[in-house]
GUNU-955690 format. One record per residue (C-alpha): y, z, x. Coordinates in steps of 0.001 Angstrom, whole numbers, plus 500000, padded with zeros to 6 digits. Each point is the difference from the previous one (the first is absolute). Layout:
% residues N
YZX ...
END
This chain:
% residues 324
949785685321199018 502275496990500134 501011500861503501 496348500210501058 499289496660498500 502904498434501827 498835501537503296 496416498754499393 501277496560499266 502108499901503163 497098501239502055 497710497441498389 502367497236500791 500444501084503623 496192500275500523 499530496577498523 502621498562502267 498563501694502975 496601498745499180 501234496469499572 501752500100503373 496925501261501663 497749497574498299 502349497218500878 500310501055503665 496111500072500084 499596496403498851 502981498679501933 500477497077500210 498635498602496764 502607497110499360 502226497764502010 502706501677502328 503406498534500155 501625499955503409 503928499401499966 501531498442503153 503779500344499848 500649496824501796 499562496204499375 496662498180500191 499491498634503440 502054502594501766 498615501951503026 499526503053497684 498134497820497334 497716498333502611 499014503301501577 499490501684496452 497813497249498716 497728500009503088 499543503803499614 499385499707496215 497164497464500681 498120502744501897 500902502754497535 498624497931497140 496635500125501783 499956503627500853 501047501010496544 497992497443498348 502674499179497471 502633497408499317 503437500419501559 502898498020498697 502856499606502315 503500499877498220 503262499024501804 503069501807498849 502791499285502555 503646500950499704 502632502640500474 499026500932503584 496386500388499021 500853502667497412 499091498033496817 496173499736500806 499923503528501615 501654501579496909 497592498244497726 497147501668501858 501735503441500036 500322499894496291 496532498546499236 497078501781498445 498635502751502352 496347498759499746 499562498093503251 500070496532498424 503456499026501173 500590500285503653 502721498962502536 499679498032503200 503493499897501597 502183500242502867 502145502848501314 503029498417498471 499203501192496391 498889503442501219 502247501188502756 502933497575500625 501128499551496310 500038503630499453 501719500799503191 502653497292499668 500856500383496326 498271502938498394 501961499968496773 498809496286499370 496382500680500417 498434501219496642 497056501915501554 499609502474502748 497429498320502400 498745503467501197 499667501704496623 499072497061497787 497528498123502141 496657501057501396 499296498619503463 496616498412500442 500139498855503630 502097497891502394 498523496647500860 502161498261502705 503231500083502039 502127496926501022 501381500641503424 503658499413500675 501198499171503477 503145499569502117 500184496977502043 502376498120502383 499848496475501525 497670499499502922 502966499397502311 501868503175498885 500909502386502706 498220502844497952 496478500227501199 499127502962497931 501336502343497427 501616502273502399 502130497270501541 501090499071496441 500947503603499146 501897500604503239 502049497070499367 500563501090496421 501237503357501355 502316498513502629 501376497324497657 499691501307496415 500067497491497198 500015497157502499 496344498924499633 499530498202496621 496643500372498272 498792497707497091 498354501798497199 498434499069496597 502735502097498387 501556503429499919 497578501521497599 496962499066502038 497394501699502092 501306498134502926 503501501214499429 498978503551499723 498038499763503108 502968498911501972 501786503241498783 497051501957500994 500156498762503463 503906500520500092 499401503733498791 497484500606502812 501896498401502783 503799499955499308 499972496218500339 502051497874497403 498985496522498895 501852497705497640 497749498797497140 500314496621498582 498098499567496781 498323496634499163 498651498927496626 497898497438501822 497844501891502498 498977497087501978 503591499031500416 500617503461501479 497429499032502692 501291496565500810 503517501243500125 498798502609502637 498395497203501969 503156497911499710 502244502931501432 501796500805496636 498427503543500190 498483501781502897 496896501657498310 498008500036496756 497955502461498201 497411498523497489 496445500248498829 497523498954502824 498572497271497627 503213498152500081 500247500018503816 496440499186501033 500490496127500271 503096500670502322 498019502483502005 497162497621500567 502451497292501073 501500502272502531 503498499972498499 500389503784499522 499062503405501369 499037502889497757 501449503331501160 498454502474497495 497742499985496974 499866502359497111 496174500061500104 497292499346502596 497980496844499418 496566498912501561 501347496379500262 502978500910501981 498882503259501776 502830499790502698 502774500363497459 501322503523500369 500779502514497121 502852502514500458 497718502909500882 498609498006502825 503468499699501255 500664503652500009 501649500496496558 498565502538497481 499853497999496824 498732496769498656 502047497220498537 499207499153496354 497642497272498953 499922498365496622 496726500947498252 497711499308497073 498233502593498017 498232500769496722 501212502444497319 499064501133496604 502221501743497408 500027503749500701 497596502077497769 497164497846499912 496678501965499664 498525501530503142 496606498320499286 501707496575500010 501531500905503460 496631500954501332 498806496433499217 503178498051500867 501071501597503318 496623499463501850 499628496585498515 503498498912501273 499324501514503382 496708498063500205 501628496746498730 502871500357502770 497450500552502620 497800497121499071 499216497534502793 500572497093497750 503358501264498775 501224500684503433 498772496622501347 501805498090497041 503248501966500712 499655499598503674 500103496312499638 503388500224498274 501458501901502916 503045502347500349 498590503106498439 498093503017501183 497302501329497783 500226503743500352 498692502242497089 501764503101499115 498684502608497561 501831500917496864 501321503139501609 501194498216503065 501605497339497896 501914502547497948 501319501813503072 501045496778501648 501859498803496841 501753503271499692 501087499893503687 501232496416499653 502086500708496890 501658502917501743 500660497987503189 501050496735498281 502362501987497652 501719501572503079 500382496764501664 501288498189496899 502694502632499549 500997499582503571 500246496204499540 502005500438496859 497253498380497906 499946503000497606 501724503236499135 
END
């Protein structure tokens, strides 16, 4: 009899819990949503995220509170979302850094599994990374640079924003595809890496396109390859257009929720986020900032992309001696 009562109580609790979850999903959202951005206010991620949240507020007809939680290679804010209530009221708008790079570079230091503990909601934008040389350089295209890098390994010095950055890994991808070898020179000040190239201290640079646009417009440098096609610069080639069978990495921004939120909430959130990302007003505001490519990817596409990036970056990091 006691066992039957215990079973009945357990079933009752389960049914009540399920009913509450279903009811919550049907009325979602019925209170403000908190969106964590794991970077400082005023950063590129923050600006893009706040523009997107303005549109998402209208679509969901609810308040959205943006909270900045920077630090520890973007993992503090990302971890806060991964460990938050699984009700759809705490979301993440963040860069690839806290999802793929941190896990690939130092997996033991990351207190969450980005694939297991986070639910992808949609990718918002890419930030193209390019390789450039001075306008008077003898290398007129990427093949010229690669051929010289094969004939004279390690002779060509290339400034990068650091050895654990997208730019640095892209150099390694090109080396792996072609057999060329370059000497990476990391700079803490990314603009200094460009001005030193123009001054002859290094021969090439790899940076986010947004950093180089002023130098491009003034005719001081030539871009040899970009990690992403851009409508504002349609003549800049990607690797595939040059005959190589893979793309370079681009930093990206995406939205996530803690894994395990109700399906009913996902059925509301995912299409709302997609609509907000495709909004003409959102795209116009972000277009005026420049330097990014708005390109929506579905939750499934985002998950597959993140898995591939973690695997590739892990292998490259081991090759560079950045991790065991």
